[in-house]
N, C-alpha and C positions, 0 to 999 in steps of 0.2 A: 504494500500500500504506500503510495507516495504521500509525503507530508510536506506542505508548503513551509518554507523556512520562515516566512513572515506572518504565519497565521497566529491568531490570538486564541488561547484556549482558556477554559474555566477550570476551577478547582476540581470539578467532577471528573475531568479527564485525568487529572493528576491523582486524585484520591477516589478510586471507585467506591460507590456506595454513598458518597456525599452528594447532597443536592446542589443544583446550580447556585452559584453565589458570585460575589464580586470581591473576593479576597485580594486586597491590593498587593500582597506579597508576591503573587504569581502574575500580576498584570504585566503584560508586555513581554513575557518570556516566549520565545519561539517554540512552536509545537514540537519541532524536531529536538530541541535542547531538552525539553521536558520528557519527551519520549525516550531519549537516551538515558535520562536519569531514572525513569520508570523501569527500563530494562535492567539498568545496573542494580537497582534496589531489589527487583524481583529475583535476579540471579543470586543475590546474596541471601535470599530467603529470610528477610527481617520483617518485623511487625509494622503495622500501619503507623503507630505513633512515632516510632523511630524513623519510618519512611518520611513522614512529614518533616521531622527535624532535619533530615538530610536534605530534603528539597528546599526548605527554608534557608539552610546554610548555603546551599549551592546558589540559590537565587540571590542571596545577599552578596556572595563572592562575585557573582556576575555583575551586579549593578553598583555595589559599593566600592569595589576594588578595580573596576574598569575592565573586567575580563570581556573578551570579545566573543560574540556569538559564532563568528566564522571559525575561530580557533576551536571552540567547543565542538562544532560540527565535524571537525577533522579528527576528533579524538574518539577512541572506543569507550564504551561504558566503564570498563575496568580502569582505563587511564584517568577518566574523570574522577572516579571514586578514589583512586590513589592520590590525586592532587588534593582533593578535599581532606582526606585523612592526613596527608603530610602537613597541610596548612593548619590543622586543628590540634595536632598532637603536641603535648608538653614534652620538653626534652631537657638537654643539659643546660641550655641557657636559662630556662625557667628555674632549674634547681639551684642556680647561682644566687637566687634571691632568698633561699631558705634561712640564712642567718638573720634576716630581718623579721622573721615571724616570731611573735611573742608579745608579752606585755612589758612596757617600759616606763621608767620615770624620765622626764626630760628637763633639760636646762637650756633655755633659749636666750640668745644674745641678738639684739637688733640694733643696727646702726642707722640713725636718722641722718647723720652728717658724717662725712669722712673725718677722722681724727678726733672725733668726740667719743666720750665713754658710751658704751652700749647700754640699752635697757636690758635688764635680766629678769626673766620670768620662769617660773616652774610649771610643769604640767605632766600629763600622762598620755600614753599612746598605746593602742592595741593594733597589732599587725596580724592579719590572718589570711590564709590561702582562700582563694575564690575559684569556683568553676573548675574543679579538678586540678588544682595547682597550676593554673594558667596565669593567674594574677595574684598579687598581694595587695590587700586592701588595708589602708591605714585609717583609723579613727583617732583623731587628735583632740585633746581637751586641755586648755590652759588659759593663759591671759595674754593680751597684747595691749600695750598702753594702759595697763591696769583695768582693762575691761575683759569680760569673759570671751573666750575665743574657741571656736570649734571648727575643725576642718576634716575633710575626707579626701584621701588620695588613692589612686590605683596605679600600679606599675606592673609591667609584664614584658614579655618578649614577643614581638610580631614575627612569626615564621615567614611571612610573605615579604615583609620589608627587610628582614635580616637585621633588625635593630630593636633596642628596648624603647618602649613607649610609656608615657605616663599622663595622668590628668590630676587636677587638684581643684577643689571648690571649698569655700569656707564661709563663715558667718559674717565676715566684714566685706564681702563682695558679692555681686551678682554675676560675675564673669567666671570663666574657666581657664585655667592655665594648662596648656598642652605641651608636652615635651617629647623629645626623641634623642637617643644617643646610644652609647656602647659601654660594654663592661671591660675594664682594664684588669685582666687577670693577674698581671705582674704586681699591681699595686692594690688589688682588691677594691677597686673603685668603680662605681657606676657614674659615668660622665654624660650629662645630658644638657641640651639647649632647649629652652622653652620660650613661648611667646605669651604675652598677656596684655590686657588693656590697662593703662595707668590712668586713674581718674585725676591725678595731680597734673601730669603733663598733657593729658587729653589726647593720648595716642598710644599706638602699640609699642611695647618695649620687649627687649629680649633679655633673658636671664641665663646664666651659666650655673648649673646645679651639679654638685658633687656629693655623692653618698660614699663614705669610706667605711668599710667593714674592718674594724680594728681587731675584733675577735668575736666569738660567738655570743658574748655578753655585752658588747658595746659597739656602737657605730655612731658616726657623725653625719650631719647634713649641712652643707654650706651652699649659700646662694649669692651670686654676684650679679649686679646690674651690668649690662653690656652697653656702653655709650656709643654714640654715633660714629666714633673713630675706632671702635673696637676695644677701648680701654675698659677694664673691669673694676668695679667698685664693690667691695664686700658689703652686703646688706644684712645677712642673717647667718647664724650658726646655731645648730641644735645638737646637743649631745644626748644620746639615748643610752640608758643603762638598764639592763634587764632586771625585771622584778618577777617574771613569770614566763 
């Protein structure tokens, strides 16, 4: 049976037994691409719930990461499934983050001006594995400028980008800081560059972030502002000491 590469299909075609619907996750996928995914899943003899998870993951990879339909059409079902599995599997790079997992007491130093004494605040943090040890989530509680401060971060390794990725949100901002970088095994450092919107300057800024794992019970986080000429100015330093 010939299947048009530009045909639009419904979730019923993807998931037999489901009624026709307008599930946006599948909207715009070529029928041949979904057909190949169907064949791959049926050959692996897995259940419907897992089948939908695979299809959603594949659809996300196609549209969110810029995978081309033409390339998919030139791949066998087994090749496609192998690519999805490779992209989703935690590995050695993820395991490098293990020393960060645990409960910590923190000492934060913040510099408002170069050469001035820093503000010093105490706090706590909990780092835990997420999604099958693919990401480490940080829940931070402390103070900033004598006010309660709460933050949440994620860090992991992106198998497709071949780099570490991170995000950060907190209680004193409505923006999100997004970073990317590499792990220096020789010095046990996670070295990342991030972008964020600065409400004071009214524009995007770049920051250099360095997490140094001193041992299994202590690590530090340093953040530097990157100026227009590449000059770095230290803004923050946090020392984490294990309490659990």
